[in-house]
TIMIVEX-681350 format. One line per 3 residues: their letters; for each residue x, y, z of N, C-alpha, C. Coordinates in steps of 0.001 Angstrom, whole numbers, m for minus. Example, Ala and Ser with C-alpha at 12.3 -4.5 7.8 and 13.67 -1.06 7.14 Angstrom:
% residues 2
AS	13190 m5690 7800 12300 m4500 7800 13200 m3300 7800  12850 m2250 7080 13670 m1060 7140 12900 30 7870
***
This chain:
% residues 93
MSA	116316 98773 107051 114998 99028 107611 113953 98833 106520  113023 97935 106707 112007 97686 105690 110753 98493 105999  109990 98740 104930 108756 99523 105063 107679 98691 105740
APD	106801 99382 106442 105638 98706 107025 104795 98161 105884  104164 96982 106073 103389 96382 104985 102339 97308 104382  101727 98173 105183 100707 99062 104638 101306 100261 103920
AIP	102640 100394 103909 103300 101502 103237 103978 101074 101941  103929 99791 101594 104536 99329 100354 103766 99944 99186  104462 100637 98279 103778 101307 97179 103184 100317 96164
TAP	101898 100094 96259 101155 99316 95271 99924 100131 94896  99384 99883 93716 98187 100619 93290 97031 100427 94272  96734 99192 94725 95633 99038 95680 95870 99761 97009
AIE	97097 99749 97505 97387 100423 98771 97277 101938 98631  97770 102465 97520 97663 103906 97272 96198 104297 97120  95446 103495 96379 94018 103782 96203 93284 103772 97544
ATL	93538 102779 98371 92877 102687 99673 93208 103894 100551  94452 104322 100530 94860 105470 101335 94186 106749 100847  94148 106943 99529 93507 108148 98998 92007 108148 99262
RAT	91372 106988 99159 89933 106911 99451 89667 107251 100920  90475 106722 101808 90287 106960 103241 90603 108397 103636  91587 108989 102988 92047 110319 103365 91260 111447 102699
LSP	90961 111298 101397 90381 112402 100630 88958 112159 100139  88432 110951 100312 87067 110603 99883 86753 111091 98464  87570 110714 97491 87347 111208 96136 86110 110592 95486
SVL	85503 111334 94577 84392 110796 93799 84902 110140 92523  86117 110493 92118 86792 109917 90957 88187 109507 91404  88581 108273 91121 89933 107840 91484 90378 106690 90601
EVI	91549 106853 90023 92198 105797 89260 93685 105866 89588  94266 104743 89980 95691 104665 90295 96316 103655 89349  97341 104090 88634 97990 103245 87628 99468 103119 87974
DES	99946 101890 88098 101363 101645 88340 102066 101647 86985  102876 102663 86741 103605 102809 85476 105079 102440 85631  105407 101764 86715 106798 101454 87026 107499 100666 85926
ADH	106826 99716 85322 107448 98885 84283 107888 99734 83089  107175 100828 82839 107533 101716 81729 108801 102512 82013  109253 102501 83256 110408 103299 83659 111599 102441 84074
AGH	111581 101188 83713 112692 100291 84046 113996 100879 83514  114996 100910 84367 116296 101445 83988 116428 102947 84179  115328 103626 84499 115373 105068 84727 115695 105346 86191
AGS	115993 106588 86482 116258 106999 87858 115061 106663 88735  115324 106121 89891 114263 105802 90836 113645 104437 90650  113964 103763 89569 113428 102415 89347 114092 101461 90327
NGL	113291 100546 90870 113850 99588 91824 114280 98286 91152  114124 98207 89838 114522 97012 89107 113504 95891 89161  112404 96082 89870 111371 95056 90006 110234 95234 89020
GYG	110107 96425 88450 109029 96681 87495 107727 97092 88149  107744 97359 89448 106530 97836 90134 106927 98655 91361  105995 99493 91819 106150 100164 93100 106920 101464 93148
THF	107297 102042 91984 108084 103271 92044 107465 104447 91290  106738 104190 90224 106192 105253 89375 104682 105040 89211  103902 106039 89615 102444 105914 89562 101802 107141 88930
RVR	100647 106931 88351 99784 108007 87858 98497 107936 88668  98056 109078 89189 96825 109166 89964 95900 110150 89284  94718 109688 88943 93644 110551 88437 92616 110631 89548
IGG	92400 111826 90059 91581 111971 91248 90755 113255 91183  89587 113209 91777 88746 114392 91853 87697 114219 92924  87155 115319 93379 86105 115273 94383 86021 116578 95144
PAF	85109 116653 96088 84880 117883 96852 86114 118421 97580  87014 117555 98004 88199 118006 98737 89084 118933 97899  88940 118884 96569 89785 119662 95669 89127 120941 95169
AGL	87845 121092 95421 87078 122232 94903 87615 123560 95424  87822 124479 94500 88226 125834 94858 89681 125998 95253  90463 124947 95179 91874 125014 95565 92753 125230 94340
SRV	93892 125847 94538 94855 126011 93453 95414 124635 93081  96000 124552 91914 96602 123291 91462 97680 122831 92439  98495 123759 92903 99565 123409 93845 98966 122829 95127
TQH	97932 123441 95643 97301 122956 96874 96638 121607 96648  96013 121414 95498 95412 120119 95169 96468 119025 95148  97577 119288 94518 98649 118299 94442 99243 118035 95825
RLV	99359 119083 96634 99902 118920 97977 99026 117991 98808  97695 118078 98630 96791 117156 99344 97147 115705 99030  97393 115433 97752 97719 114066 97340 99087 113658 97868
YDA	100082 114518 97688 101423 114197 98187 101416 113951 99690  100731 114802 100434 100676 114633 101888 100013 113317 102280  98938 112961 101578 98235 111704 101873 99117 110491 101602
LQK	100046 110623 100660 100868 109478 100243 102291 109518 100787  102560 110356 101773 103920 110505 102293 104542 109179 102731  103760 108314 103366 104330 107044 103833 104832 106190 102666
FTD	104210 106349 101493 104658 105595 100319 105931 106210 99738  106029 107527 99770 107253 108189 99324 108421 107728 100200  108179 107665 101488 109211 107205 102416 109600 105753 102157
AGL	108695 104977 101549 108931 103549 101312 109393 103242 99889  109671 104274 99081 110229 104013 97758 109456 104542 96574  108298 105149 96786 107580 105794 95678 108465 106907 95155
HAL	108815 106838 93878 109787 107783 93313 109100 108882 92502  108106 108521 91716 107469 109500 90829 105960 109351 90878  105289 110493 90893 103842 110504 90975 103309 111557 90012
AIE	102585 111116 88996 101913 112025 88069 100476 112178 88579  100079 113411 88832 98765 113681 89398 97926 114422 88372  96751 113877 88099 95781 114514 87217 94520 114763 88022
IQR	94187 116036 88239 92975 116372 88985 91809 116383 88003  90792 115598 88325 89599 115474 87477 88512 116398 88008  87728 116927 87128 86627 117807 87537 85321 117079 87422
***
């Protein structure tokens, strides 16, 4: 079973989903998959498995760190289902 084209984990697709879902004022998505080649969860392609997200905006104000991270994880669930293995989340103020 292959992933839907809009669920393939790429930096632009993740960025578009986060912008549409959370309307962040700060957003940077970095594909770090190549740095994890040979590690658990790597797909051997050098992309699409390990990402860093730097995000901030009104949707995160006043929330605990766990709740802030849950917002991001929930928004990106379709990518996790399609092979996103690791996500480093940095909430920006």
